[in-house]
C-alpha positions as CSV (number, residue, x, y, z in Angstrom):
1,M,-14.4,-4.1,1.9
2,F,-10.9,-5.2,2.6
3,L,-7.9,-3.7,4.4
4,Y,-4.7,-4.2,2.3
5,K,-1.1,-3.9,3.3
6,L,1.0,-3.3,0.2
7,E,4.8,-3.5,-0.2
8,I,6.0,-1.0,-2.9
9,Q,9.5,-1.1,-4.2
10,L,10.4,2.3,-5.5
11,E,13.6,3.2,-7.4
12,D,15.3,4.4,-4.2
13,Q,13.4,2.9,-1.3
14,L,11.0,0.3,0.0
15,T,7.7,1.6,1.3
16,Y,4.5,0.2,2.8
17,L,1.0,1.5,2.2
18,V,-2.2,0.5,3.9
19,V,-5.4,1.1,1.8
20,I,-9.1,0.2,2.0
21,A,-10.6,-1.2,-1.2
22,E,-13.3,-3.5,-2.6
23,S,-10.9,-5.6,-4.7
24,D,-7.2,-6.3,-5.4
25,E,-7.4,-4.3,-8.6
26,K,-8.9,-1.2,-6.8
27,A,-6.2,-1.5,-4.0
28,F,-3.5,-1.1,-6.6
29,D,-5.3,1.8,-8.2
30,Y,-5.7,3.5,-4.9
31,A,-2.1,2.8,-4.1
32,E,-1.0,4.6,-7.2
33,S,-3.2,7.6,-6.4
34,S,-1.8,7.7,-2.8
35,L,1.7,7.7,-4.1
36,A,1.0,10.6,-6.5
37,V,-0.5,12.7,-3.7
38,H,2.3,11.9,-1.1
39,F,5.3,12.6,-3.3
40,V,6.1,15.9,-5.0
41,K,7.3,14.0,-8.1
42,M,5.8,10.6,-8.8
43,P,8.5,8.0,-8.1
44,K,9.2,5.1,-10.4
45,V,7.5,2.0,-9.0
46,L,9.6,-1.1,-9.7
47,E,7.3,-3.6,-8.0
48,S,4.2,-3.7,-5.8
49,C,2.6,-6.6,-4.1
50,I,-0.1,-7.4,-1.5
51,V,1.5,-8.5,1.7
52,E,-1.7,-8.9,3.7
53,K,-5.4,-8.7,3.1
54,K,-8.1,-8.6,5.8
55,R,-11.8,-8.1,5.9
56,L,-12.5,-4.6,7.2
57,N,-13.8,-4.9,10.7
58,K,-13.7,-2.6,13.7
59,G,-10.2,-2.8,15.2
60,S,-8.5,-4.2,12.1
61,G,-5.0,-3.0,11.6
62,Y,-1.4,-3.9,10.7
63,V,1.9,-3.7,12.4
64,I,4.5,-2.2,10.1
65,E,8.0,-3.1,11.3
66,T,11.0,-0.9,10.3
67,K,14.6,-2.0,10.6
68,Q,17.1,0.6,11.6
């Protein structure tokens, strides 16, 4: 299993999603499902890419920076 950090460019915003998956393909599938659950209306995804990928181990995590 892997821990993925995905960068997703929506029509009106840039967002990040962290997901656990067995493969890159599954990570994108889970990302789409997570977006559908999170938003009332499914946003248009312009682009999505894997920013980081780590083996899932105890204590694994990501820092997600935001710029104000």
